[in-house]
N, C-alpha and C positions, 0 to 999 in steps of 0.2 A: 214602216215607222215602228220604233221600239215602244213597247208598253211595259211600264214598270209597276210592280205591286207597291202598296203602301210600305210593306216590309222592306222591299229593295230600296225605296226612296229613303227610308230611315237609315238603312245600312250605308247608303252612299253619303248621307249627311254625317254620320258618325265617322266614316272613313276619312272624309275631308278634314274634320276637326282633328282627328288623331294624326293624320299625315302632316297637317300644318304644324301642330304642336311638336311632334317628333322632329320635324325638319328644323324648326326654330331652335329647339333646345339641344340639337346636335351641333348648332353653330354658336350659341351663346348660353351663358349660365342663367338659370332660372332667377337668380338674384338680380340680374340686369333688366328683367322684364317686369314692368309694373302692371300692364294690362294688355290683353290680346282680344281683339274683336274679329270674329270670323263670320262672314256672311256667305251663305250658299244659295244660289238660285238655279233651279232646274226649269227649263222651258222646252215644251214640245212644239216645234214648228215643222220644218221639213226634216226633222231629226231631233236629237236631244242636244240642247245647248246647255252648257254648264258654266256658270259665272261664279267665281270664288273671289271674294274680297277679304283682304287681311289688313288690319290696322294694328300696329304695335306701338305701345308707349314704353320707351326705355327709361331706365333710371338715368338721372343727369350725369352720372359718372361713367355710364356705359360708352364704349367706343364702337358699338355695333353699328353697322351700316343699315340705313332704312330700306335699302334694296332687298333685304332679306325677306320682307313681307311679300314682295312680288315673286321672289324665288320660291317661297313656301307655297304660294297659291298655284304656281306652275307645277310644282311637285305633286300637290294634291290632285290637280286635274289629270295628270298622267296616271296617278294611282286609280282614279275613277275610270279612266279609259281602259286600263288593264282589266279592271273588274268587269266592265261592260263587255269586253271582248270574250269573257269567259261565260257569259250567260246567254 
């Protein structure tokens, strides 16, 4: 079972937030996004489970697809998995 320090947990949380934001803003303009809510949950069971939830509120004039939130969460989870493979 993997053991993470508080510092590593903080780094993972920061990584998730930056990965999500970078992914979203690579797809849509910041002007189209009113609010982003990013939730990260790390659970130790028979391994490390990572749950990332992303909610985005777009401007009424935005043509962005709501699926981008799920894509951003998947992107962030892959970034965390790559980080964990290195430690």
